[in-house]
C-alpha positions as CSV (number, residue, x, y, z in Angstrom):
1,M,4.8,-12.7,-4.4
2,T,2.1,-10.8,-6.2
3,C,-1.6,-11.3,-6.0
4,Q,-4.8,-9.5,-7.0
5,I,-7.2,-8.4,-4.3
6,N,-10.5,-10.2,-4.1
7,F,-13.1,-8.8,-1.6
8,T,-16.4,-10.2,-0.4
9,Y,-19.4,-8.2,-1.3
10,Y,-19.5,-6.5,2.1
11,E,-15.8,-5.6,2.0
12,T,-16.2,-4.3,-1.6
13,L,-19.1,-2.1,-0.7
14,S,-17.2,-0.8,2.4
15,V,-14.0,0.0,0.5
16,N,-15.7,1.6,-2.4
17,L,-17.9,3.7,-0.1
18,A,-14.8,4.9,1.7
19,V,-13.0,5.9,-1.5
20,D,-16.1,7.6,-2.9
21,L,-16.6,9.5,0.4
22,I,-13.0,10.8,0.5
23,N,-13.3,11.9,-3.1
24,T,-16.4,14.0,-2.6
25,L,-13.9,16.7,-1.5
26,C,-11.3,17.6,-4.2
27,S,-8.0,18.2,-2.4
28,V,-6.7,20.2,-5.3
29,T,-9.6,22.7,-5.9
30,G,-11.4,22.4,-2.6
31,T,-14.7,21.6,-4.4
32,D,-17.0,19.8,-2.0
33,S,-20.0,17.9,-3.2
34,L,-21.2,16.8,0.3
35,T,-22.2,20.0,2.1
36,T,-25.9,19.6,2.6
37,P,-28.3,16.9,4.0
38,E,-29.7,16.5,0.5
39,Q,-26.2,15.9,-1.0
40,L,-25.4,13.3,1.7
41,K,-28.7,11.6,1.1
42,H,-28.0,11.4,-2.6
43,F,-24.5,10.0,-1.9
44,L,-26.0,7.3,0.3
45,V,-28.7,6.4,-2.3
46,E,-26.0,6.2,-5.1
47,S,-24.0,3.7,-3.0
48,E,-26.4,1.0,-4.3
49,K,-24.5,1.1,-7.6
50,H,-21.6,-0.9,-6.0
51,I,-24.0,-3.7,-5.0
52,L,-25.5,-3.7,-8.5
53,D,-22.0,-4.0,-9.9
54,L,-21.3,-7.0,-7.7
55,K,-24.7,-8.6,-8.7
56,S,-23.7,-8.3,-12.3
57,G,-20.5,-10.2,-11.5
58,K,-22.5,-13.4,-11.4
59,N,-21.6,-14.3,-7.8
60,K,-24.3,-16.8,-6.9
61,D,-23.3,-17.2,-3.2
62,F,-25.5,-14.3,-2.1
63,N,-29.2,-13.5,-2.4
64,W,-28.7,-10.2,-4.2
65,E,-32.4,-9.2,-4.3
66,D,-32.6,-9.5,-0.5
67,I,-29.3,-7.6,-0.1
68,I,-30.5,-4.8,-2.3
69,A,-33.8,-4.6,-0.5
70,V,-32.1,-4.4,2.9
71,H,-29.7,-1.8,1.6
72,R,-32.5,0.4,0.3
73,K,-34.5,0.1,3.5
74,T,-31.5,1.0,5.6
75,I,-30.7,4.1,3.4
76,Q,-34.2,5.3,2.7
77,S,-35.5,4.9,6.3
78,Q,-32.8,7.1,7.8
79,P,-33.3,10.8,8.0
80,V,-30.3,12.9,7.2
81,R,-29.8,15.9,9.5
82,P,-27.3,18.8,9.3
83,E,-25.4,17.3,12.2
84,D,-24.9,14.1,10.2
85,V,-23.2,16.2,7.5
86,K,-20.8,17.5,10.1
87,I,-20.0,14.1,11.4
88,V,-19.4,12.7,7.9
89,E,-17.2,15.7,7.0
90,S,-15.0,14.8,10.0
91,L,-15.0,11.2,9.1
92,R,-14.0,12.0,5.5
93,Q,-11.0,14.0,6.7
94,S,-9.9,11.1,8.9
95,L,-10.2,8.6,6.1
96,R,-8.2,10.8,3.8
97,T,-5.5,11.0,6.5
98,V,-5.4,7.2,6.6
99,F,-4.5,7.2,2.9
100,E,-1.9,9.9,3.4
101,L,-0.3,8.0,6.3
102,A,-0.4,4.8,4.3
103,K,1.3,6.5,1.4
104,E,4.2,7.4,3.8
105,Q,4.1,3.8,5.0
106,K,3.1,4.8,8.5
107,A,1.1,1.7,9.1
108,Q,0.8,2.1,12.9
109,E,-0.4,5.7,12.7
110,A,-3.0,4.7,10.1
111,A,-4.1,1.8,12.3
112,A,-4.4,4.0,15.3
113,L,-6.5,6.5,13.4
114,L,-8.8,3.7,12.2
115,N,-9.1,2.4,15.7
116,E,-10.1,5.8,16.9
117,Q,-12.8,6.0,14.2
118,L,-14.1,2.6,15.2
119,R,-14.3,3.8,18.8
120,I,-16.1,6.9,17.9
121,S,-18.6,5.1,15.6
122,G,-19.2,2.3,18.2
123,A,-18.7,-0.4,15.6
124,T,-20.0,-3.8,17.0
125,P,-19.1,-6.9,15.1
126,R,-21.7,-9.5,14.5
127,I,-22.0,-12.6,12.3
128,S,-24.6,-12.5,9.6
129,W,-25.9,-15.4,7.5
130,L,-29.2,-14.1,6.2
131,H,-28.2,-13.4,2.6
132,G,-25.4,-15.8,1.9
133,P,-22.3,-17.4,3.5
134,Y,-21.3,-16.4,7.1
135,H,-19.8,-13.0,7.1
136,L,-19.2,-10.1,9.5
137,H,-21.2,-6.9,9.8
138,F,-20.3,-4.0,12.1
139,E,-23.0,-1.4,11.6
140,S,-26.5,-0.9,12.8
141,G,-29.3,0.2,10.5
142,E,-31.0,1.8,13.5
143,D,-28.3,4.2,14.7
144,G,-28.5,6.8,11.9
145,C,-26.8,7.3,8.6
146,A,-23.7,8.9,10.0
147,H,-23.1,5.8,12.2
148,W,-23.8,3.4,9.3
149,L,-21.4,5.2,7.0
150,A,-18.7,5.6,9.6
151,T,-18.7,1.9,10.7
152,T,-19.0,0.6,7.1
153,T,-16.2,2.7,5.6
154,T,-13.8,2.4,8.5
155,M,-14.1,-1.3,8.6
156,G,-13.5,-1.5,4.9
157,L,-10.2,0.4,5.2
158,A,-9.3,-1.6,8.3
159,F,-9.7,-4.8,6.3
160,V,-7.4,-3.6,3.6
161,L,-4.7,-2.5,6.0
162,I,-4.8,-5.8,8.0
163,E,-4.9,-8.1,5.0
164,F,-2.7,-6.2,2.5
165,G,-0.8,-3.5,4.3
166,T,-0.1,0.1,3.3
167,E,0.9,-0.6,-0.3
168,R,-2.6,-0.9,-1.5
169,F,-3.6,2.6,-0.4
170,G,-3.1,5.0,-3.3
171,I,-3.3,8.8,-4.0
172,C,-3.4,9.7,-7.6
173,A,0.0,10.8,-8.9
174,S,-1.6,13.4,-11.1
175,A,-1.1,16.8,-9.5
176,S,-4.4,18.0,-10.9
177,C,-6.4,15.1,-9.4
178,Q,-4.9,13.5,-6.2
179,K,-8.0,11.3,-5.6
180,A,-7.8,8.4,-3.2
181,F,-8.0,4.8,-4.6
182,I,-7.3,1.2,-3.6
183,D,-4.7,-0.5,-5.8
184,T,-6.2,-3.9,-6.7
185,S,-3.5,-4.7,-9.3
186,K,-1.4,-7.9,-9.1
187,N,1.9,-6.1,-8.8
188,K,0.8,-3.2,-6.6
189,S,2.2,-0.6,-9.1
190,K,-0.8,1.5,-9.9
191,R,0.0,5.2,-9.7
192,Y,-3.1,6.8,-11.0
193,C,-6.8,6.5,-9.9
194,S,-8.0,6.0,-13.5
195,E,-7.0,5.3,-17.1
196,A,-8.0,8.9,-17.9
197,C,-5.5,10.4,-15.4
198,A,-2.8,8.0,-16.6
199,H,-3.4,8.9,-20.2
200,R,-3.5,12.7,-19.5
201,E,-0.2,12.5,-17.6
202,S,1.4,10.4,-20.3
203,V,0.4,13.0,-23.0
204,A,1.7,15.8,-20.8
205,A,5.0,14.1,-20.3
206,F,5.3,13.4,-24.0
207,R,4.6,17.0,-24.9
208,K,7.1,18.2,-22.4
209,R,9.8,16.0,-23.9
210,Q,8.9,17.3,-27.4
211,R,9.3,20.9,-26.2
212,S,12.6,20.2,-24.6
213,K,13.9,18.9,-28.0
214,S,12.9,21.9,-29.9
């Protein structure tokens, strides 16, 4: 049976944030765009784009203006300290490892690592209804940006693992990329993180075949 993943707004934000966070460190070149408090603050502010994308999807079940206002208040009211960067760097490595374990279909190991991250972050589930239908939140806006990011991203990946298994966790098959991504396709066959990578690899494979013929 094949199906396409459909997330709630909170799950979508959480999953996209996790993927974005992992990909701030290029595993191929070692380039890291999250090494200072300023860069972390910018990353958090930029996360609003995922909510704006959901708002443009015409989902009328949620009060998007209130959601955006709360998100901005949460992000902008939190100071970002050097120790937050260190915490987030450790979190990022753990989340990357979850993808690597999932790729090897080591579901229990991936689940155990997510459980450990939930323990470290002190995630506390609560039911929210302020901005739409009943849904779960796990983070506190008062415990600092590192806590908010850890609980939000870890719960996003936990949801994917529980609901869809390891097959939805992807690492780009392009040797020059290797970004993490979540496969939301119907047949769970996505090999590349983007159309750009897929096209680049297709062209490279074609040129290789042409050279072998000459």
